[in-house]
C-alpha positions as CSV (number, residue, x, y, z in Angstrom):
1,X,0.0,0.0,0.0
2,X,1.5,3.3,-1.0
3,X,0.6,7.0,-1.0
4,X,-0.6,8.2,-4.4
5,X,-1.3,11.6,-6.0
6,X,-5.0,12.0,-6.3
7,X,-6.6,12.2,-9.8
8,X,-10.0,13.1,-11.2
9,X,-10.8,9.6,-12.5
10,X,-12.0,6.5,-10.7
11,X,-11.0,7.7,-7.3
12,X,-12.6,6.1,-4.2
13,X,-12.8,8.1,-1.0
14,X,-14.3,7.2,2.3
15,X,-18.1,7.8,2.9
16,X,-18.8,8.9,6.5
17,X,-21.9,10.7,7.8
18,X,-23.3,11.2,4.3
19,X,-20.2,12.8,2.8
20,X,-17.2,11.7,0.8
21,X,-14.2,12.5,2.9
22,X,-10.4,12.2,3.0
23,X,-7.7,13.4,5.4
24,X,-5.0,15.9,4.2
25,X,-2.4,13.1,4.4
26,X,-4.7,10.3,3.2
27,X,-2.9,7.4,1.6
28,X,-4.3,5.5,-1.3
29,X,-3.9,2.0,-2.9
30,X,-4.2,1.0,-6.5
31,X,-7.1,-0.9,-8.1
32,X,-5.7,-3.0,-11.0
33,X,-7.4,-4.7,-13.9
34,X,-6.5,-8.4,-13.6
35,X,-7.1,-8.9,-17.3
36,X,-4.5,-6.3,-18.4
37,X,-2.6,-5.2,-15.3
38,X,-3.6,-1.6,-16.0
39,X,-4.6,0.9,-13.3
40,X,-8.3,1.2,-12.9
41,X,-8.2,3.8,-10.1
42,X,-7.1,4.6,-6.6
43,X,-8.9,4.1,-3.3
44,X,-8.5,5.6,0.1
45,X,-6.8,3.5,2.8
46,X,-8.6,4.3,6.0
47,X,-6.8,4.8,9.3
48,X,-7.9,3.4,12.7
49,X,-9.1,6.9,13.6
50,X,-11.3,7.1,10.5
51,X,-12.8,3.7,11.3
52,X,-13.6,5.0,14.8
53,X,-15.2,8.1,13.3
54,X,-17.4,5.9,11.0
55,X,-18.5,3.7,13.9
56,X,-19.3,6.7,16.1
57,X,-21.3,8.3,13.4
58,X,-23.2,5.1,12.7
59,X,-23.9,4.6,16.4
60,X,-25.3,8.1,16.7
61,X,-27.5,7.6,13.5
62,X,-28.8,4.3,14.9
63,X,-30.7,6.1,17.7
64,X,-32.9,7.8,15.1
65,X,-32.9,5.1,12.3
66,X,-34.2,2.4,14.6
67,X,-37.3,4.5,15.4
68,X,-38.0,5.2,11.7
69,X,-41.1,3.3,10.7
70,X,-40.2,0.1,8.9
71,X,-42.3,1.0,5.8
72,X,-40.4,4.3,5.5
73,X,-37.1,2.3,5.7
74,X,-38.5,0.1,2.9
75,X,-39.2,3.1,0.8
76,X,-35.5,3.9,0.7
77,X,-34.7,0.4,-0.5
78,X,-37.4,0.6,-3.2
79,X,-35.9,3.9,-4.4
80,X,-32.4,2.4,-4.4
81,X,-33.6,-0.5,-6.6
82,X,-34.8,2.0,-9.2
83,X,-31.5,3.8,-9.1
84,X,-29.5,0.6,-9.4
85,X,-31.4,-0.2,-12.5
86,X,-30.2,3.1,-14.1
87,X,-26.6,2.5,-13.2
88,X,-26.3,-1.3,-13.6
89,X,-24.3,-1.1,-16.8
90,X,-21.7,1.2,-15.2
91,X,-21.6,-0.9,-12.1
92,X,-21.1,-4.1,-14.0
93,X,-18.3,-2.7,-16.2
94,X,-16.4,-1.5,-13.2
95,X,-16.8,-4.9,-11.4
96,X,-15.4,-6.6,-14.5
97,X,-12.5,-4.2,-14.7
98,X,-11.7,-4.6,-11.0
99,X,-12.0,-8.4,-10.5
100,X,-12.1,-9.9,-13.9
101,X,-15.4,-11.8,-14.2
102,X,-17.1,-11.7,-17.6
103,X,-19.4,-8.8,-18.2
104,X,-22.5,-11.0,-18.5
105,X,-21.9,-12.3,-15.0
106,X,-21.3,-8.8,-13.7
107,X,-24.6,-7.7,-15.2
108,X,-26.3,-10.6,-13.5
109,X,-24.8,-9.6,-10.2
110,X,-26.1,-6.1,-10.6
111,X,-29.5,-7.6,-11.2
112,X,-29.2,-9.6,-7.9
113,X,-28.6,-6.3,-6.1
114,X,-31.8,-4.9,-7.5
115,X,-33.7,-8.0,-6.6
116,X,-32.3,-8.0,-3.1
117,X,-33.4,-4.4,-2.5
118,X,-36.9,-5.2,-3.6
119,X,-37.0,-8.4,-1.6
120,X,-35.8,-6.8,1.6
121,X,-38.2,-3.9,1.1
122,X,-40.9,-6.4,1.1
123,X,-39.6,-8.1,4.2
124,X,-40.2,-4.8,6.0
125,X,-43.9,-5.8,6.0
126,X,-43.0,-9.2,7.5
127,X,-40.8,-8.5,10.5
128,X,-43.5,-10.2,12.6
129,X,-43.4,-10.6,16.3
130,X,-45.3,-13.3,18.2
131,X,-48.2,-13.4,20.7
132,X,-47.8,-16.0,23.3
133,X,-50.7,-17.4,25.5
134,X,-50.2,-16.1,29.0
135,X,-50.1,-18.3,32.0
136,X,-52.1,-15.8,34.2
137,X,-55.4,-14.0,33.9
138,X,-55.3,-10.3,32.8
139,X,-51.9,-10.6,31.1
140,X,-50.7,-10.2,27.5
141,X,-47.4,-11.6,26.4
142,X,-45.8,-10.5,23.2
143,X,-42.4,-10.9,21.6
144,X,-40.9,-8.4,19.1
145,X,-37.8,-8.1,17.0
146,X,-35.4,-5.3,17.9
147,X,-32.4,-4.0,15.9
148,X,-29.0,-4.3,17.6
149,X,-27.0,-1.2,16.5
150,X,-24.0,-0.9,14.3
151,X,-23.5,-3.8,11.8
152,X,-20.0,-4.1,10.3
153,X,-20.3,-5.8,6.9
154,X,-17.0,-7.2,5.6
155,X,-17.3,-8.5,2.0
156,X,-15.1,-10.3,-0.5
157,X,-14.0,-9.5,-4.0
158,X,-15.6,-12.4,-5.9
159,X,-19.1,-10.9,-5.7
160,X,-18.3,-7.3,-5.0
161,X,-21.9,-6.0,-4.6
162,X,-24.3,-8.9,-4.5
163,X,-23.0,-10.2,-1.2
164,X,-22.9,-6.7,0.2
165,X,-26.5,-6.2,-0.7
166,X,-27.5,-9.4,1.2
167,X,-25.9,-8.0,4.4
168,X,-26.4,-4.3,4.1
169,X,-30.1,-4.3,3.0
170,X,-31.1,-6.8,5.7
171,X,-29.3,-4.8,8.3
172,X,-31.0,-1.5,7.2
173,X,-34.5,-2.8,7.0
174,X,-34.2,-4.3,10.5
175,X,-33.3,-0.9,11.8
176,X,-29.5,-1.2,12.2
177,X,-26.9,1.1,10.7
178,X,-23.9,0.0,8.7
179,X,-20.2,0.4,8.4
180,X,-19.1,-1.5,5.2
181,X,-15.5,-2.7,4.5
182,X,-15.3,-4.2,1.0
183,X,-12.4,-6.1,-0.3
184,X,-9.7,-3.8,-1.5
185,X,-9.7,-5.3,-5.0
186,X,-13.2,-4.0,-5.6
187,X,-13.3,-0.8,-3.7
188,X,-14.4,1.3,-6.7
189,X,-17.4,-1.0,-7.3
190,X,-18.3,-0.4,-3.6
191,X,-18.1,3.4,-4.3
192,X,-20.7,3.2,-7.0
193,X,-22.9,1.0,-4.8
194,X,-22.8,3.6,-2.0
195,X,-23.3,6.5,-4.5
196,X,-26.6,4.9,-5.3
197,X,-27.6,4.6,-1.6
198,X,-26.6,8.3,-1.2
199,X,-28.8,9.3,-4.1
200,X,-31.7,7.2,-2.7
201,X,-31.6,9.6,0.3
202,X,-30.6,7.4,3.2
203,X,-30.1,9.7,6.2
204,X,-26.5,10.7,7.0
205,X,-24.6,8.1,9.0
206,X,-26.9,5.2,8.3
207,X,-24.5,3.8,5.7
208,X,-20.8,4.3,5.9
209,X,-18.0,3.0,3.6
210,X,-14.5,2.4,4.9
211,X,-11.9,1.0,2.5
212,X,-8.5,-0.3,3.4
213,X,-6.6,-3.3,4.7
214,X,-8.1,-6.1,6.8
215,X,-5.2,-5.6,9.2
216,X,-6.3,-2.0,10.0
217,X,-10.0,-1.7,9.1
218,X,-11.2,-5.3,9.6
219,X,-9.4,-5.8,12.9
220,X,-10.6,-2.5,14.4
221,X,-14.2,-3.2,13.4
222,X,-13.9,-6.7,15.0
223,X,-12.6,-5.2,18.3
224,X,-14.7,-2.0,18.5
225,X,-17.1,-2.1,21.4
226,X,-19.8,-0.2,19.6
227,X,-20.0,-2.6,16.7
228,X,-22.7,-5.1,17.7
229,X,-22.7,-7.4,14.7
230,X,-20.0,-8.6,12.3
231,X,-21.4,-10.0,9.0
232,X,-18.5,-11.6,7.1
233,X,-18.1,-13.5,3.9
234,X,-14.6,-14.8,3.0
235,X,-12.1,-17.5,3.9
236,X,-12.4,-19.8,6.8
237,X,-9.0,-18.7,8.2
238,X,-10.0,-15.0,8.3
239,X,-13.4,-16.0,9.8
240,X,-11.7,-17.7,12.7
241,X,-9.5,-14.7,13.3
242,X,-12.6,-12.4,13.4
243,X,-14.2,-14.7,15.9
244,X,-11.2,-14.5,18.1
245,X,-10.8,-10.7,17.8
246,X,-14.5,-10.0,18.4
247,X,-15.0,-12.4,21.4
248,X,-14.0,-10.0,24.1
249,X,-16.9,-7.7,23.2
250,X,-19.4,-10.5,22.8
251,X,-20.6,-9.1,19.5
252,X,-22.7,-11.3,17.3
253,X,-20.8,-12.7,14.3
254,X,-22.2,-14.3,11.1
255,X,-19.7,-16.2,9.0
256,X,-20.2,-17.4,5.4
257,X,-17.0,-19.2,4.6
258,X,-15.2,-21.5,2.2
259,X,-16.3,-24.8,0.6
260,X,-15.0,-27.9,-1.1
261,X,-18.1,-28.6,-3.1
262,X,-18.7,-31.8,-5.0
263,X,-20.9,-33.0,-7.8
264,X,-21.8,-36.7,-7.3
265,X,-22.6,-38.5,-10.6
266,X,-24.2,-41.9,-10.3
267,X,-24.2,-44.4,-13.1
268,X,-27.9,-43.9,-14.0
269,X,-27.4,-40.1,-14.4
270,X,-28.1,-38.1,-17.6
271,X,-24.4,-37.6,-18.4
272,X,-25.0,-34.7,-20.8
273,X,-26.9,-32.7,-18.2
274,X,-24.3,-33.6,-15.6
275,X,-21.4,-32.5,-17.7
276,X,-23.0,-29.2,-18.4
277,X,-23.8,-28.6,-14.8
278,X,-20.3,-29.6,-13.7
279,X,-18.5,-27.2,-16.2
280,X,-20.7,-24.3,-15.3
281,X,-20.3,-24.9,-11.6
282,X,-16.5,-25.4,-11.8
283,X,-15.5,-22.6,-14.2
284,X,-18.0,-19.8,-13.9
285,X,-16.3,-16.8,-12.3
286,X,-13.1,-18.7,-13.1
287,X,-13.8,-21.0,-10.2
288,X,-13.7,-18.1,-7.7
289,X,-16.9,-18.9,-5.9
290,X,-17.5,-20.3,-2.5
291,X,-20.0,-22.6,-4.1
292,X,-17.9,-23.6,-7.1
293,X,-17.6,-27.3,-7.9
294,X,-14.0,-28.4,-7.3
295,X,-14.7,-32.2,-7.0
296,X,-16.6,-34.7,-9.2
297,X,-17.3,-37.9,-7.5
298,X,-18.4,-40.3,-10.2
299,X,-19.3,-44.0,-10.2
300,X,-16.6,-46.0,-12.0
301,X,-18.7,-47.4,-14.9
302,X,-19.6,-44.0,-16.3
303,X,-16.4,-42.1,-15.4
304,X,-14.7,-42.2,-18.9
305,X,-17.8,-41.1,-20.8
306,X,-18.6,-38.3,-18.3
307,X,-15.0,-37.1,-18.4
308,X,-15.0,-37.1,-22.2
309,X,-18.1,-34.8,-22.2
310,X,-16.7,-32.5,-19.4
311,X,-13.4,-32.1,-21.3
312,X,-15.1,-31.4,-24.6
313,X,-17.2,-28.6,-23.0
314,X,-14.3,-27.2,-21.1
315,X,-12.0,-27.0,-24.1
316,X,-14.7,-25.1,-26.0
317,X,-14.7,-22.2,-23.4
318,X,-13.2,-19.0,-24.6
319,X,-10.7,-17.3,-22.2
320,X,-10.0,-13.6,-22.2
321,X,-10.8,-10.1,-21.0
322,X,-14.3,-10.2,-19.5
323,X,-15.3,-6.9,-21.3
324,X,-15.0,-8.6,-24.7
325,X,-18.0,-10.3,-26.3
326,X,-18.1,-14.0,-26.2
327,X,-15.6,-14.5,-23.4
328,X,-16.6,-17.2,-20.9
329,X,-13.6,-17.4,-18.6
330,X,-11.9,-14.3,-17.3
331,X,-8.6,-13.9,-15.3
332,X,-8.0,-14.8,-11.7
333,X,-8.3,-11.7,-9.5
334,X,-4.6,-11.1,-8.9
335,X,-1.1,-12.6,-9.2
336,X,-1.2,-14.1,-5.8
337,X,-4.3,-16.1,-6.7
338,X,-2.7,-17.2,-9.9
339,X,0.4,-18.5,-8.0
340,X,-1.9,-20.3,-5.5
341,X,-3.7,-22.2,-8.3
342,X,-0.4,-23.2,-9.9
343,X,0.9,-24.5,-6.6
344,X,-2.2,-26.6,-6.1
345,X,-2.0,-28.1,-9.6
346,X,1.7,-28.9,-9.0
347,X,0.9,-30.6,-5.6
348,X,-1.9,-32.6,-7.3
349,X,0.6,-34.0,-9.8
350,X,3.1,-34.8,-7.1
351,X,0.4,-36.8,-5.3
352,X,-0.4,-38.9,-8.4
353,X,-3.0,-36.8,-10.2
354,X,-3.0,-36.7,-14.0
355,X,-3.9,-33.5,-16.0
356,X,-6.6,-34.3,-18.6
357,X,-7.1,-30.7,-19.7
358,X,-5.5,-27.3,-19.0
359,X,-2.9,-27.0,-16.3
360,X,-1.1,-23.9,-17.7
361,X,-1.0,-20.1,-17.5
362,X,-2.2,-18.3,-20.5
363,X,0.7,-15.9,-20.9
364,X,-0.1,-14.5,-24.3
365,X,-3.2,-12.6,-22.9
366,X,-1.1,-10.5,-20.6
367,X,-3.2,-10.8,-17.4
368,X,-3.6,-13.3,-14.6
369,X,-5.1,-16.1,-16.7
370,X,-5.1,-19.8,-16.0
371,X,-6.6,-22.5,-18.2
372,X,-9.7,-24.3,-16.9
373,X,-8.0,-27.5,-15.5
374,X,-9.3,-31.0,-15.0
375,X,-7.3,-33.6,-13.1
376,X,-8.1,-37.3,-12.8
377,X,-6.7,-40.1,-10.8
378,X,-7.3,-38.1,-7.6
379,X,-7.8,-39.8,-4.3
380,X,-10.2,-38.5,-1.7
381,X,-7.5,-37.8,0.8
382,X,-5.3,-35.8,-1.7
383,X,-4.6,-32.1,-1.0
384,X,-6.5,-31.1,-4.1
385,X,-9.6,-33.0,-2.9
386,X,-9.5,-31.5,0.6
387,X,-8.4,-27.8,0.5
388,X,-10.3,-24.9,-1.1
389,X,-8.4,-23.7,-4.2
390,X,-10.6,-20.8,-5.4
391,X,-9.6,-21.2,-9.0
392,X,-10.6,-23.1,-12.2
393,X,-9.4,-26.6,-11.1
394,X,-11.6,-29.7,-11.0
395,X,-10.6,-33.0,-9.4
396,X,-12.1,-36.3,-10.7
397,X,-12.6,-38.9,-8.0
398,X,-13.9,-42.4,-8.9
399,X,-16.0,-44.5,-6.5
400,X,-17.8,-47.9,-6.6
401,X,-21.1,-47.0,-5.0
402,X,-23.5,-44.3,-3.8
403,X,-22.4,-45.1,-0.2
404,X,-18.8,-44.5,-1.0
405,X,-19.7,-41.3,-2.9
406,X,-21.5,-39.8,0.0
407,X,-18.7,-40.7,2.4
408,X,-16.2,-39.0,0.1
409,X,-18.5,-36.0,-0.3
410,X,-18.7,-35.6,3.5
411,X,-15.1,-36.3,4.1
412,X,-13.7,-32.7,4.2
413,X,-13.8,-30.0,6.8
414,X,-16.3,-28.0,4.7
415,X,-20.0,-28.4,4.1
416,X,-21.4,-25.7,1.8
417,X,-22.9,-27.2,-1.4
418,X,-23.4,-30.7,-2.7
419,X,-24.9,-31.7,-6.1
420,X,-26.1,-35.2,-7.2
421,X,-27.1,-36.3,-10.6
422,X,-29.2,-39.4,-10.7
423,X,-32.6,-40.6,-12.0
424,X,-33.2,-42.6,-8.8
425,X,-35.7,-41.0,-6.3
426,X,-34.1,-43.4,-3.8
427,X,-30.6,-42.0,-4.1
428,X,-31.8,-38.4,-4.7
429,X,-33.7,-38.4,-1.4
430,X,-30.9,-40.2,0.5
431,X,-28.4,-37.6,-0.7
432,X,-30.7,-34.8,0.4
433,X,-30.8,-36.3,3.8
434,X,-27.2,-37.6,4.1
435,X,-25.1,-34.9,2.5
436,X,-23.6,-32.7,5.3
437,X,-24.1,-29.5,3.4
438,X,-26.1,-26.3,3.8
439,X,-27.2,-26.5,0.2
440,X,-28.1,-29.7,-1.7
441,X,-28.9,-29.7,-5.5
442,X,-30.5,-32.6,-7.2
443,X,-29.8,-32.8,-11.0
444,X,-28.3,-29.3,-10.9
445,X,-24.9,-27.8,-10.4
446,X,-23.5,-26.6,-7.0
447,X,-23.9,-22.9,-7.6
448,X,-27.5,-21.9,-8.3
449,X,-29.0,-20.1,-5.3
450,X,-32.4,-18.3,-5.4
451,X,-33.7,-15.2,-3.6
452,X,-35.7,-16.0,-0.5
453,X,-34.0,-19.3,0.1
454,X,-31.7,-19.6,3.2
455,X,-28.0,-19.6,2.1
456,X,-25.1,-20.9,4.2
457,X,-23.0,-23.8,5.1
458,X,-22.2,-26.4,7.8
459,X,-19.0,-27.5,9.5
460,X,-16.1,-25.1,8.6
461,X,-18.2,-23.4,5.9
462,X,-20.0,-21.2,8.4
463,X,-21.2,-20.8,12.0
464,X,-24.9,-21.6,11.5
465,X,-26.3,-18.3,10.3
466,X,-28.0,-17.8,7.0
467,X,-28.5,-15.1,4.4
468,X,-30.5,-14.2,1.3
469,X,-33.8,-15.0,3.0
470,X,-35.8,-13.8,6.0
471,X,-33.6,-16.1,8.2
472,X,-31.0,-13.4,8.1
473,X,-33.0,-11.5,10.7
474,X,-31.9,-14.1,13.3
475,X,-28.5,-12.3,12.9
476,X,-29.7,-8.7,12.4
477,X,-32.2,-8.6,15.3
478,X,-32.8,-9.9,18.8
479,X,-36.0,-10.8,20.6
480,X,-37.6,-8.7,23.3
481,X,-40.3,-10.3,25.4
482,X,-43.0,-7.9,26.8
483,X,-45.4,-8.8,29.6
484,X,-48.4,-6.5,30.1
485,X,-50.6,-7.0,33.2
486,X,-54.0,-5.3,32.8
């Protein structure tokens, strides 16, 4: 991170108390296009003092925002949805420039933001309490949801604004205020997102944007006594660190973490549909999704035919700059991630894996590109079958039965998403019950969530909380029980 001279183009400052602010000696960091290595813009690196300012402002704003009628809060989200519609093309383009996903995916993500704003606005009419039968005469007992205060939203780079919308909009409709720390790789996308909320008229201090390093911004938010909730999506390692740092203040923490997701293919499956679902799940967003398929667990009799179909589809995918028409696979987000993928492929070969397709950098394109890679002869205990790679690498694991397949599926520390392809109702229903995963897809890939359906993982993929549906209010609110004697 280095100090930069400010420019007039694509500059991201901090947003505190309804204003874009910087300090006289503000330092900046670069946002680089992973497809070209070119500078996209510069973004402010917040100091600990600026984080404290944002939290203090958000805490003050909470006192009024929590008493704002919920339908009025919903009106702000409805307005925001309309404004996002007008700026979705701009937002999508900046997302692609910052983190590399193809433009069609970025446009889809902008659509998710709009849908989430509309959905959470509707949830404002459904934040129901409960009436409980009293055990005494002349008494009413009710329970109501109450907001908690300042919510710190810490979001990753792979879905720069969709994941932020899940957290921020649910926090706001519940009556909380927000301090948002996006991943540094996508800080300019975050700026556009907050510009829309500013234009929608949210009161000053209700939403605040703090960009900068996890070591400074993230750690201070986790330790700050006035932050009541941490809502985090990212790696399991960082999630564990946030838990430790936030434990002394007893703040609530919601973690959506990594995965080692598998597609199980039984011998009775429609192999064409399975191959299509596998390739989309494995290589969309260049494999940089927490729900990406990184393992195929296939019954031995159909392994060769399935592999042939998967390889054929994979080799037909066009790699390049996500802003160009027809591109299906963009670059990895940065050079570190490219190196990580290379090391995992090297380790797989050392442990006996065999590359069937891919396995190389794409140097001639000039960015951080890596071929979609398929590796067979992988054992369930191999490193490539156990650790999250977050890149376009797919391991093929052969098994002799459904029972072995489900054991292999469950045999990692993660439990986010499982897919099974079969024409058997027996095995489909057994997998739905026996897969230790927060998400189970039958005859569909591992990455196809819908609005209004609880999203989250088991084991080391999360800590039991859910997003994308009304279940998020179990994180964003707490219950108050009220006894009235009359």
